[in-house]
Phi, psi and omega in degrees: 000140179271148176293335193247145174264157169295128179286119188281114180265325180192141182202155178202169178244124187271114171060195178233128176055038175261159183241144181220159176221187191293339181270003185275357186238135179206142179237132177183165179275076190290333184267007174057043185288332183074006176268004175084001181266132182278147166249154182262117179259128180229123176247148184236164179287347172280358178098005182271137171240121184236146177232123182248148168229077189295151173239156177294137181242157175285156182299126180096343178270143176274176180299142177276156185294328179291352178290329180276108181282319183211141174213118179226145180258118180266161184284336186243156178302145180263118178272326188194137174242137176217156181238124179191188184271083184261000186242131183287149174087003181207150173253021172293150177281139175229162182260119175259126179242123178267121166262177181294321184236018186200145173243124179242137179241120190242153167255137182250129183223150175239149178242125177301127180275147179256359178241184186289346182293341177097192178291157180240138177241150177210160177243147180230131185282125174276305173205171173212154179235124174272126190266142175281341180231159181291129181277152178242311180201174179213161169220168186217165173160175177285071183305135176079003181080022175293155181247146169081004180205158179242136174261163182242132174244122180246138178257127180274175179288338180262015170089019177262133175265119180244120190257130180243122177270075181059251185285350188237151183274127182269291185198171174223142184222138174272134173283136183295133176068024184285138174238309176231137183291152180234176173303149183229142180213159184238129177256105183299327188287321178259359179054052185228154173257133179238135181211169178244121184275174177291353178273005180063036178228141181281134186231141178236127179240125176291145176298321177300320183291321179297321187288323187258003175285176182296141181290135179292340179286345176269109188292329185236135180285146181279165178298330182286328174290320177304323183279358172109358181280340177267164180254135174269153176281111183250149183276144179286304180201156180226154180214123181276114180257351171074014175201163182278144188263141171270323183201158178230139172216141186241121181238136181287121183280314169205194185295332184257358179205160179226161183245143172251117176260135177233127179264116178266185176287336183227344182221160167234141192245146170239117181247161176272181183292337184265004179092358178285143180287119174278313174197167170213160185220129174277125181268140180284329186238160179286120184280155176244331176196169178201164180207107172280149174204153187297138179270155172290341175279142183290125178087007180236160177232135173272150179221130170266129177232120177263148176226176188281001176265021179062039184236153173233123175253148180238118179249142168246106197059252180249005180267130175279119186262327186205149176224128181224151183270145175242152182279357182210169177269114182280141174253347176213140180226137179221159176230127182211187182248116182240114174058052175071359178258104183277147178076037177280132176271118175255127180232147181229133175268169182289341179253015165101019179276107183255122187221140171249120189215166175221163182278129176216187182242033171282105190287150177257098183244145173263127178248127182287143180288156186281139175258152178297129174277133176224153183284138185268137177267101186289335182291314179294325177293325177295316181294322182292319179299318175295323182291325179292314180296325173298315178300318179293323175298313179300316182294322179295319184291325176286345179070032186290320184293310175300321179298315182294332179282327180284325183293118183281150172282339181215137179246139185232131178232144181240134178228121182264129177306144181283341185229153173293157179299135178298321174246121181291141178263009181287133180223153179049052182268151178234050189260339180113220187275345185287142174282132187264123180274170171221160184226145185267136173240137182237122176255124187250133181237130181236122180258149178257329182236181178277129185228144181237140174056057176275125188248131177246128174235135187240133183231136172228160181289132175295147012270023172282139183230161180245152175290332177203131188241354185231132179223153174229134187230148170233122178258101185281331180231160180287163176059044174263158180232125177232147183235132171250116184245139179209165179245150179232133179211166181268132186264314188257174188267032172219166189267153175288165177277337180217156177250015179267133173249170183216128179253123180249126175245127176242137179204175176243135176293161176308333179279356179095357181283123181285145182225153173224135180235134175251147173217126186255148172221157180244131181273148179286159183292327183292355180286331184235007187217147181237154171298140185218171180284139173296149182248133181278332179240143178202147183271342180243122185225143174224146179238125180251122182265146177230172178254008182236162174298145178302144180257141181302130183300322179300327179292319181284326180237067176295335178285353176243001189277147175245122186288344183273348183250111183278338180292351186283007186287327182246357171215149183214145176251142175229139181244109179283142181298117186126346169121334183294147182242140177231135181244134180242132184237146176236127180290140180279340189246324184256176184255052179235159175231135178245138177240129182219150182195171179275343180240137187289326180289337180288348180284340192297301193294322181292318179295315183291320174299326180294312185294319178299317181287331169300313179298318177292327179290314180288332178293323176292329174286351182082015177267118186257346182263017177292138182212149177245149177215169179221126185245002184278195178265145179290122185282073179287327184298317177292327175295321179295322178299318181293317179300311180303316180299312182295320180294324178293321174297325178292323180294312176309313184299317183294320173299319180294316183295318177299314183295324180292319179302316179296316178292328176291321176301312183297323183291321179292321183293326178290320177304312178304309180304312179299314176305319177298316178299317186288332180277347182292141182288332178255103181305137172236155182304148183278345176054046179062017178299327181290324175293319174298321179295319181290323177295315183298318180306315181292326177289324177300310176303314181297317180294322181299314177297323180290322174302313178301314182296315177297327178293318177295320176293328179288319176300316179296320180294323180299317181295319182293319182292324182294318178298316182288332175295315177300318183290322175298319175297321177298316186295315177299322179292318176287329184284322182253005178054056181285144177281174182299318183296315186289324174297321178298322178292320180292320177291323176298322183282325181271338182231067185272346188238139174279336186210136181276140176223164179288332182281325179222109179249182185290318191291312183290327172300310179292319182302317178294323179292318183288324177297325176297315176294325180292334182260359174241270185290341177251019185281152182270330180210171179292341178293327180288331179291332183282343175292133184266150180264152181286135181274359184241129180257118174231159179300124181290165177289322179208180180254021183285324178295314180297317185293325176295319184290321177301312176307311178294322177299311181295326176292324186278331170293322175298335181260019170103359178294150184229141182272127178201163181253352180291151177290332185294327185282352181286351180289154180303135181253146175276099189283114180234131178289139181297139178085010176079018184285151178290115175299153174288137181296140182302309190290333182289331183272310193283343181268352173291160167292161180300328181286327177289319186287330182291342180297339178296331182240005191236018174276029188286340185295326185257006188296313180295311183295329187264000178262101185279077174240152181297322185299319182293322172296327176292323177297320183285332181276002178299310185273358182268000000 
């Protein structure tokens, strides 16, 4: 903001509720008085034409009546007014008024008055042209280099240039590729018309090219013109400015050159005659109008730029020299000489504020009013200060501020029904012959203050789905309670990786601060699992050790127990919706539990549910030192098989999409060929293009179906891989007795994404995270820490690098490495096996292939059979 306002010399308001634009203002000696004084000509969209000859007024006085020389109402809106030598046979100045469908040229004359009313002015119509097209703007000048007269060029709304040689119509030409008209200007030095097209580029057309080009009235070219005897309208030069232009002005730079000024929406440009950029300036505010003029300094040009912030900036080339405030937003600005006062700035706003001003240094400062001075009673102020300090001390001692910060505006509770829905809400399921149950979850919201547009979003792991996942509440009064109820069920024929749901509530506090509250809930196992027969044989087995006596399985799983089967005390079968079976066994003599199934990923939910129920059982018994452990080998080989299957589906999806893209391109190319044949006036044989089109169409449909099928298989594989990853993290946690913080780091590294995409997949993300851990907290030396990681994640060629990194991670955890995020822990650690065991040599492990290295952790298939202990024999004899 400028410190100075524009010094008001003369101002007035034109009419009532009239509208004006940049072409409605003009300054010239329109009455040919010869005294060098300009008159102000203003036209409005209401059809009023006014001519002013302002005089300086005293402070506080308004404009005088004699300042208005002429006011006449024309029948049509005035789009633009210009003054020039528009009448043949004389070099007197005349006034050209452009209407939407008419161009009128008037002479303005004054008669000396013999009475006190002063001189009388009148206008006389010299000639007019009726336009066949709606006009947009116009420009004038000595087209073709003629002397002593000006020609007029009008641009229509559909991009046609109509040239008038004073009283007669010369020709009309359509600008090539015109869509919307832009500002138009004429350069006398190059005899060119310059405009800005709807393609946002400055274009220059020679007058001679326009004159000899094909007539715009002829809609179709003749055969002779097609053969090349006619001349087409070609552009002289173009310059892409990348934005729409508001105005164009051409100023002679010196005797040998001129400058083309273009005002854009964000910049203004100064161009040479040949279209090269002389300079450009990025504007801080949105401009509304501009006026370049020659500077008193040699070789520079000044530019007045008005903007929508009520400011008028004066630039010398690209340097801001002055800034002044205006009482309105100018849409047109001119500079002229009024009553021997040169350089008067005349501005016009869109609502009719016309002002003549000059630049000065009269500051606009706010002066605060004087207040009544009164004597201060310092004793009373001292008493008041002590009272305020006492109140502040009491508030701090009571802890009111932390309490108000801790007290939530909204409380959220989630309650999962204890029983399945009597009537299942499952619809459009793809599970097979099993009847799919559903369960009801209720989310309760209690507000403390008034809240508007509270949004509740609920998320569960796919393929679990919700009957409704979005809710909106309005709490009009405090202490309201609202309940959102919905059902959850399994939609696909595979199991989710988690049974945990998440409810997220977003709202804005009364102060406008956005807040988010999360509430998690756990779904029961019986939602995706049914009681089943135990299986004696299984390819995938896990053994969990505990430090307490085994608990009867019907006590742990009463919702899956069968009262008629007494053998279920130590063995229990589960049948997952979709067909997989999982068997759970409890040892009679040792403190072990075994989980077995045909698929590795199916072990996760039952294993996790077993540990959670054991913790809950012993917590109810008052036993706090219960712990689980895992002493077997980490099943990396089976985990790697799931990774390979998931990666193979990603590669297949990428190949199918590329093939589909090729067939789609081929299909469109055949369509274009056929369309050309059908449009041809002389029919030609199709040459089996129709057969090729039909075959390509069938291939496109088949490939699209294959892409969808592969996507479904990839989603299922992703869910299985997430389940196996959860199980692997659980086993590593029990194996190395990791803390909660270390487990969180492991989960962040292995489970970084909620959803797999072709652009960013699980393999490259996890590989980068594990490589970072190996080079920081699990590094062997400072040399490894110095290695830089790639900053770009791309789909790898294969999974060998990822599998090697996972194997190294398990190996270094086995040798005493610990996960942490602090920089101090990134120093090289002395890796020592717990219990004083001899560590595996680094070179022997890290130089192996991933398959060989995985054998150190993956011999779990034969673990039970090869371990001759009585407890294992008892476990095997349970089912015999």
